[in-house]
C-alpha positions in Angstrom: 0.0 0.0 0.0 1.6 3.3 -1.0 2.2 6.0 1.6 0.1 9.1 1.5 1.3 12.4 2.8 -0.9 15.1 4.3 -0.2 18.6 3.2 -0.7 21.3 5.8 -1.2 24.9 5.0 1.8 26.9 6.3 1.1 29.1 9.3 1.1 32.8 8.5 4.0 34.7 10.0 2.9 37.1 12.8 4.9 40.2 13.1 6.0 40.6 16.7 4.7 43.8 18.3 3.8 45.2 21.7 0.5 46.5 22.8 0.5 50.3 22.7 1.6 51.9 25.9 3.6 48.9 27.1 7.3 48.1 27.0 9.9 45.3 27.3 12.8 45.8 29.6 16.3 44.5 28.9 18.6 43.1 31.5 20.4 46.4 31.6 17.2 48.3 32.0 16.0 46.0 34.8 19.2 46.7 36.8 18.5 50.4 36.6 14.8 50.0 37.4 15.7 47.8 40.5 18.1 50.5 41.5 15.2 53.0 41.6 12.9 50.6 43.5 15.6 49.6 46.0 16.6 53.2 46.6 13.0 54.3 47.3 12.2 51.2 49.3 15.2 51.8 51.6 13.7 55.3 52.4 10.2 53.8 53.0 11.6 51.3 55.5 13.7 54.0 57.2 10.4 55.9 58.0 8.7 52.7 59.4 6.7 51.4 56.5 6.3 47.7 55.7 5.7 46.1 52.3 2.5 44.4 51.1 1.2 43.2 47.7 -2.3 43.0 46.2 -3.5 41.1 43.0 -3.2 42.6 39.5 -7.0 42.3 39.1 -9.7 43.4 41.4 -13.5 43.1 41.2 -14.7 45.9 38.9 -17.1 47.0 41.7 -14.1 47.6 43.9 -12.6 50.1 41.5 -15.5 52.0 39.9 -16.7 55.2 41.4 -13.4 55.9 43.2 -11.6 58.0 40.5 -14.3 60.2 39.1 -16.0 59.8 35.7 -12.9 60.5 33.7 -10.9 58.0 35.8 -13.5 55.3 35.5 -13.3 55.5 31.7 -9.6 54.6 31.9 -10.1 51.3 33.9 -9.2 48.3 31.8 -12.1 45.9 32.1 -11.6 42.1 31.8 -14.3 40.1 29.9 -15.8 37.2 31.8 -14.4 33.9 30.8 -16.3 31.6 28.5 -19.3 32.8 26.5 -19.5 36.2 28.2 -22.4 37.4 26.0 -24.6 34.5 27.3 -25.4 36.4 30.5 -25.7 39.8 28.9 -28.9 41.7 29.2 -30.6 41.5 25.7 -32.0 45.0 26.1 -28.5 46.4 26.6 -27.2 44.6 23.6 -30.1 45.8 21.3 -29.8 49.3 22.6 -26.0 49.3 22.2 -25.7 50.7 25.7 -22.0 49.8 26.4 -22.0 51.3 30.0 -24.9 49.2 31.1 -23.6 46.2 29.2 -20.2 46.2 31.0 -21.6 45.1 34.3 -23.1 41.9 32.9 -20.0 40.9 30.8 -17.2 42.1 33.0 -16.9 41.4 36.7 -13.1 42.1 37.1 -10.6 44.8 36.0 -6.9 45.5 36.1 -6.1 47.8 39.0 -6.0 51.5 38.2 -3.8 52.5 41.1 -2.6 51.0 44.4 -4.6 53.2 46.8 -8.1 51.7 46.3 -6.8 48.1 46.5 -5.0 49.2 49.7 -8.2 50.5 51.2 -9.9 47.1 50.3 -7.0 45.3 51.9 -7.3 47.3 55.1 -11.0 46.5 55.4 -10.5 42.8 54.7 -7.6 42.5 57.1 -8.7 45.0 59.8 -8.5 42.3 62.5 -4.9 41.4 61.6 -3.3 44.8 61.4 -2.3 47.4 64.1 -3.4 51.0 63.6 -2.0 53.3 62.5 -1.0 50.9 59.6 2.0 52.0 57.6 2.5 50.2 54.3 4.4 50.5 51.0 3.7 48.8 47.8 5.7 48.6 44.5 3.6 47.0 41.7 2.3 47.7 38.2 -1.0 49.5 37.5 -2.9 49.8 34.2 -4.8 52.7 32.6 -6.5 52.9 29.2 -4.9 56.3 28.6 -3.5 57.7 25.3 0.2 56.8 25.2 2.7 59.6 24.9 6.1 60.6 26.3 6.1 59.8 30.0 2.6 58.3 29.9 2.1 54.6 29.6 -0.8 52.1 29.8 1.2 49.8 32.0 3.5 51.4 34.6 4.8 50.9 38.1 3.8 52.9 41.1 5.7 53.0 44.4 3.1 53.9 47.0 3.5 54.6 50.7 0.4 55.1 52.9 -0.5 55.4 56.5 -4.1 54.7 57.5 -5.7 55.2 61.0 -3.9 58.4 61.9 -5.2 62.0 61.6 -1.9 63.6 62.5 -0.5 66.0 59.9 2.9 64.9 61.0 2.4 62.1 58.4 2.1 64.7 55.6 5.2 66.5 56.8 7.2 63.2 56.8 6.0 62.5 53.2 7.6 65.8 52.2 10.9 64.5 53.7 10.4 61.1 52.0 10.1 62.8 48.7 13.1 65.0 49.4 15.3 62.1 50.6 14.4 59.5 48.0 14.7 61.8 45.0 17.9 63.3 46.3 19.3 59.8 46.8 18.5 59.1 43.2 20.7 62.0 42.2 18.0 64.6 41.4 18.8 68.1 42.6 16.1 70.4 41.1 12.5 69.4 41.8 9.5 71.2 43.3 7.2 69.6 45.9 3.8 71.1 45.4 1.1 71.2 48.1 -2.5 72.1 48.3 -5.5 71.1 50.4 -8.8 69.9 49.1 -10.6 71.8 51.8 -9.3 75.1 50.3 -10.7 74.1 47.0 -14.0 73.3 48.6 -14.0 76.7 50.3 -13.4 78.4 46.9 -16.3 76.5 45.4 -18.4 77.5 48.4 -17.7 81.3 48.2 -18.5 81.5 44.5 -21.8 79.7 45.3 -21.1 76.5 43.5 -20.3 73.9 46.3 -22.1 71.2 44.3 -19.7 71.7 41.4 -16.5 71.1 43.4 -15.5 68.1 41.3 -16.1 69.9 38.1 -14.1 72.9 39.3 -11.1 70.8 40.5 -11.0 68.7 37.3 -10.9 71.9 35.2 -8.3 73.9 37.2 -6.0 70.9 37.6 -5.4 71.2 33.8 -4.1 74.8 34.0 -0.5 73.7 33.1 -1.8 71.7 30.1 -4.5 74.0 28.6 -3.8 77.4 30.1 -6.2 79.9 31.7 -8.3 80.3 28.6 -8.7 76.6 28.3 -9.7 76.3 32.0 -12.2 79.1 31.6 -13.8 77.4 28.6 -14.1 74.1 30.4 -15.6 75.8 33.5 -18.2 77.4 31.3 -19.0 74.0 29.8 -19.3 72.5 33.3 -21.9 75.0 34.5 -20.0 78.0 35.8 -21.0 81.5 34.8 -18.5 84.1 33.4 -19.0 86.2 36.6 -18.1 83.1 38.8 -15.0 82.4 36.6 -13.9 86.1 37.1 -14.1 85.4 40.8 -12.0 82.3 40.4 -9.2 83.8 38.2 -7.4 85.8 41.0 -7.3 82.7 43.2 -6.2 80.4 40.4 -3.4 82.9 39.6 -2.3 83.4 43.2 1.3 84.6 43.4 3.9 85.3 46.1 5.6 83.3 48.8 3.8 80.4 50.5 3.2 82.7 53.6 1.8 85.5 51.3 -0.4 83.0 49.5 -1.8 81.7 52.8 -2.5 85.3 54.0 -4.3 86.1 50.7 -6.4 82.9 51.0 -7.4 83.8 54.6 -8.8 87.0 53.3 -10.6 85.4 50.3 -12.0 82.5 52.4 -12.8 84.5 55.5 -16.5 83.4 55.4 -15.7 79.7 54.6 -15.2 77.4 57.6 -14.0 74.5 55.5 -11.6 76.8 53.5 -10.1 78.2 56.7 -9.7 74.7 58.0 -7.7 73.8 54.9 -5.4 76.8 55.4 -4.9 75.8 59.1 -3.9 72.3 58.0 -1.4 73.5 55.4 0.2 75.9 58.0 0.6 72.9 60.4 2.3 70.8 57.7 4.8 73.7 57.0 5.5 74.0 60.7 6.1 70.2 61.1 8.5 70.2 58.1 10.4 73.1 59.5 10.7 71.3 62.9 11.8 68.0 61.3 14.6 69.7 59.3 15.8 71.9 62.2 18.8 69.7 63.0 18.8 67.6 59.8 21.5 67.3 57.1 18.8 66.8 54.6 18.6 69.6 52.0 15.5 71.8 52.6 12.9 71.0 50.0 11.6 73.4 47.4 8.0 73.5 48.7 5.3 75.4 46.8 1.7 76.1 47.7 -0.1 75.6 44.3 -3.8 76.4 44.5 -4.4 74.9 41.1 -3.2 71.5 42.3 -6.3 69.3 42.5 -5.1 65.8 41.3 -8.6 65.3 39.9 -9.4 62.3 42.1 -12.6 62.3 44.1 -11.3 60.5 47.2 -8.8 63.2 48.3 -10.3 65.2 51.2 -7.3 67.1 52.7 -3.6 67.6 51.8 -2.7 67.1 48.1 0.9 66.5 46.9 2.6 66.6 43.5 6.3 66.6 42.5 7.7 68.0 39.3 11.3 68.0 38.1 12.7 71.2 36.8 15.6 69.4 35.1 13.6 67.6 32.3 10.5 68.1 30.3 8.2 65.7 32.1 4.8 65.8 33.8 4.5 65.1 37.5 6.7 62.3 38.8 5.0 61.9 42.2 1.7 62.6 43.7 -0.7 61.8 46.6 -3.0 63.2 49.3 -5.2 62.5 52.3 -8.5 60.6 52.0 -10.7 60.7 55.1 -13.2 57.9 54.4 -12.0 55.8 51.5 -12.5 52.6 53.5 -16.1 53.7 54.2 -16.9 52.5 50.6 -16.0 49.0 51.8 -18.0 49.2 55.1 -15.3 50.5 57.5 -16.4 54.1 58.3 -14.3 56.9 59.7 -10.8 55.6 59.0 -8.6 58.4 57.7 -5.5 57.8 55.6 -2.9 59.7 53.7 -0.5 58.4 51.0 1.9 59.4 48.2 3.1 57.7 45.1 6.4 57.7 43.1 6.0 57.3 39.3 8.9 54.9 38.8 8.6 54.9 35.0 8.8 58.7 34.7 11.6 58.8 37.3 13.5 56.3 35.1 13.1 58.5 32.0 14.3 61.5 34.0 17.4 59.7 35.3 18.1 58.3 31.9 17.8 61.7 30.2 20.0 63.4 32.8 22.5 60.5 32.9 22.1 60.1 36.7 22.3 56.4 36.9 25.6 55.4 38.7 27.9 52.9 37.1 27.0 50.4 39.8 23.4 50.6 38.6 24.4 49.2 35.2 26.7 46.5 36.6 26.0 42.9 35.6 28.5 40.1 35.4 31.9 41.2 36.7 34.1 38.5 35.3 34.0 35.8 32.6 36.1 32.7 32.8 37.2 31.5 29.4 36.6 27.9 28.2 39.2 26.5 25.9 38.6 22.7 26.2 37.1 20.1 28.5 40.1 20.0 30.8 40.1 23.8 31.3 36.3 23.7 31.9 36.7 21.2 34.8 39.6 23.3 36.2 37.5 26.4 36.2 34.5 25.0 38.0 35.9 25.4 41.6 37.1 28.9 40.8 33.7 29.8 39.4 32.1 28.9 42.7 34.8 30.6 44.8 34.1 33.8 42.9 30.4 33.6 43.5 30.8 32.8 47.2 32.9 35.9 47.5 30.0 37.9 46.2 31.4 38.4 42.7 29.1 38.0 39.7 30.8 35.5 37.6 30.2 33.3 34.5 32.0 30.4 32.8 31.7 30.5 29.1 29.3 27.5 28.6 31.3 25.6 25.9 34.7 25.6 24.4 35.0 28.1 21.6 37.5 30.4 19.8 38.9 33.1 22.1 37.6 35.8 19.7 34.1 34.6 20.2 34.4 34.5 23.9 35.9 38.0 24.0 33.0 39.3 21.8 30.6 37.8 24.3 32.3 39.7 27.2 32.2 42.9 25.2 28.5 42.5 24.2 27.6 42.1 27.9 30.0 44.8 29.1 31.8 42.3 31.3 34.9 44.2 32.6 37.2 41.3 33.3 38.0 37.9 31.7 40.1 35.1 33.3 42.1 33.2 30.7 42.9 29.6 31.6 45.2 27.6 29.3 47.6 24.7 29.9 50.3 27.0 31.3 47.8 28.5 33.8 46.6 25.1 34.9 50.1 23.8 35.5 51.3 26.9 37.4 48.1 27.9 39.2 48.8 31.5 38.1 45.9 32.7 36.0 45.7 35.5 33.4 43.3 38.3 34.2 42.4 40.6 31.3 40.9 44.1 31.8 38.5 44.4 28.9 38.4 48.2 29.1 42.2 48.9 29.0 43.4 45.6 27.4 45.9 45.1 30.2 46.7 41.6 31.4 48.0 40.4 34.8 49.3 37.1 36.0 47.7 36.4 39.4 46.8 33.6 41.8 43.0 33.0 42.2 43.1 34.5 45.7 44.6 37.7 44.4 42.0 37.8 41.6 39.2 37.5 44.1 40.7 40.2 46.2 41.1 42.6 43.3 37.5 42.0 42.0 36.0 42.6 45.4 37.4 46.2 45.5 
């Protein structure tokens, strides 16, 4: 019986690509990213914070309604597994009502930030934690935003929060955490901006539009991006009159020192109890910062009261933070604020908290642009051991382990090959040293150490090589 052959259609070639707003990270980039994370984590721990982690996905109901209408639109929803349309409401399908349809076809979503999952964590673990609870978290978040320079759809946040404490000393310490962590990363010119949501509420109150506080804050938070004319246009569209906008303009454009701005605000908000409370809280934070730095070697931060700072998030109720670098063209690199009852949405009422976040991806771009990464942040393998033949390979094995046990990152070239190929490998990986082991080296025990940067070679015993590479 003759053989028959089946002919399969060739698979089409798929061009490899990344989803927009996401990135791969090379080994060299990961070393630098971990340098950022480790530097920031070290400061967090110094101030008494402990690390937790939460899942990449949360229940959609956990996230929605916490970031305002604009924020909710940027949440990445996850379709239910299986035939997700089987449980969809037919009326929503026929009416093409996507917002109503989402709740029946998507029960989960990728986390938008780390603060809301933290609030959920606190409520679920309230019997296991001691208050005030101080935690930090370094994990990725996802936002369906338009990708552009410094803005990604997947990015890491480095959050530090304290919940269960009303003390404004926490806010003052966050100013110092910003100053210390960013300084340790080599940044020298950045501004830490402060405001208070109560002041913004007071402003909305005195112009007679307290119910439009969210609309007002969302608009004025865009001042840097769209200018005063753009803010005025948006306020008109959101229900403010031209007369009310004229009342707002002098406050939005407030000038002078922090003390002068506070005095001006006291006059403007004289009839607003909540506005004056916000001013009092800001003054207290400034006083704490001054006291903490009285005998400190830490450089005094560039603190600026910015009345347009609103952050655009509904859950902030008190202090608001933002950090901008003055050394590179970049948006805010850090932000945060106080939230008085975020856990109330999950059934635990009256638990106040405050937290800040470092935008690790933007900080990476700034350090890269300014060439601020130290050489040690790019360090990988320190020494490569050559491999000429099976005998040299066996001879090298104990030395390889000795180097590693001495804390030296070392590799043995995995197979015998021409020296040129092994040297090219060391160059490609920026390995600064190569140990050459031939028949003469094995007989004498004196090895050849080649400096790949200078080309110099030394004849040394293994103990001397280890001592040299440890320096």
